[in-house]
C-alpha positions, 0 to 999 in steps of 0.5 A: 481529511482528519483521519490522515493528519497524524499518520505521517508523524506516527510512521516517522516514529515507527521507522525509529523503533528497534526491529523487534518492537515492530513485531510486538502486538501485545497491545492488540486484541485479536478480535479487533484487528483491522485490515484493508482487503486488496484483491488482485485479478489474476486470470490464467490467460492472459496473465497480468504484468507484475508491475502494472498489477502492483501499480494498480494495487498502490493506486487503489489503496490510496484512492479509498482513503481519499475518496469522498465517501471516506470523508467525515460525513461519508459512509466509509469514514468510520471504518477507514478512520478506525483502521488508520488509527491502528496498524495499517494492515493490508491483506492481498488475495487473488481472484479470477472469473466469477470470483473477481466479478462477485468481489466488485459488489463489496464496497471499494475501488477498482483500478486498471493499469495497462490491462491489470486490475486490482480492487482495494476495499473499505477496511474492516475487522479481519474476523468480519471480512466478507465471505466473498473475499475471505474465501479467496486465496492469499497465496498460490499465484506468482507472476514473472518479473517484467521490464516496464522501462523508466517511469514517467518523470511527473509521478512518484515512484515506489521503489522496491527493496533490491535486497528483498524478494516478495511474492506479488501479494506481499508486494501489493500490500507493501506498495499500497502502504507506500502510496498511502503514507506518501499521500498522508505525508504530503497532506499533513504538511499542506503540500500542494503536490498532494492535490496535484497527485490526486488530480492525476488519480494518484498515478504512480510507478513501481520499480525495483531500486538499484542498490546504489539508489536504495542506499541514497534514499534509504531513511536510516534512522532519520526519516525527516532528513530523507524527506527533506533531501530526497522527498522520500518516505519508507515502508517498514514491515512488522515481519509477520510474513515473508520478511524479517521484522523491521525490514524496509520493503518500499521507499516512496519518492516524489521526484 
């Protein structure tokens, strides 16, 4: 998919930027800022498991990018391509009941993991976000930590920074970045693991990293070495919400 070919290289450069530069949007026109909306289904009872919900968000995000409708002759291509060529912003919102049902009519992909549901939508101009989505709240619901157990051996793991606390909405956007960057990196290098992963519907695990493991796989200023030695790539946040500019929030690792 041509719109992903340059993404891995661009984000390798992004990882090397000074922290303050990640927060610089002086080259952007606010009227043309694009984002991928993500909606998390959070009913009052029962509440979804936090880990399963984050995994659903990560899978849905990358699935939109590799869906046949996002290919060059597909109806989603122009929107996905325009979004990827800028910053890959995501905005996570929550919904339940009728609002969740209504959101299914907006183009996107819904993923369910162990009873937890997330839907990622075709990216759009933030100013033109469909009302059925823009009316949904971004904050207000939090989910308790859970203990999902060890991840399966045959799927990638999205490791959450053990030094950073994130709301479920912020974490959903970050793991969505991580799954997408991992797929783009695999795609850009012609790695056959991407096809294998796609055949598994992009299943992945989300887990909090131990401080020791985080130190081992953190790319520092050498993301090429991190990929070469640990098959890992990192999400570095611009710092507009919740975390400081330049914070590495998630590391995606193909084990």
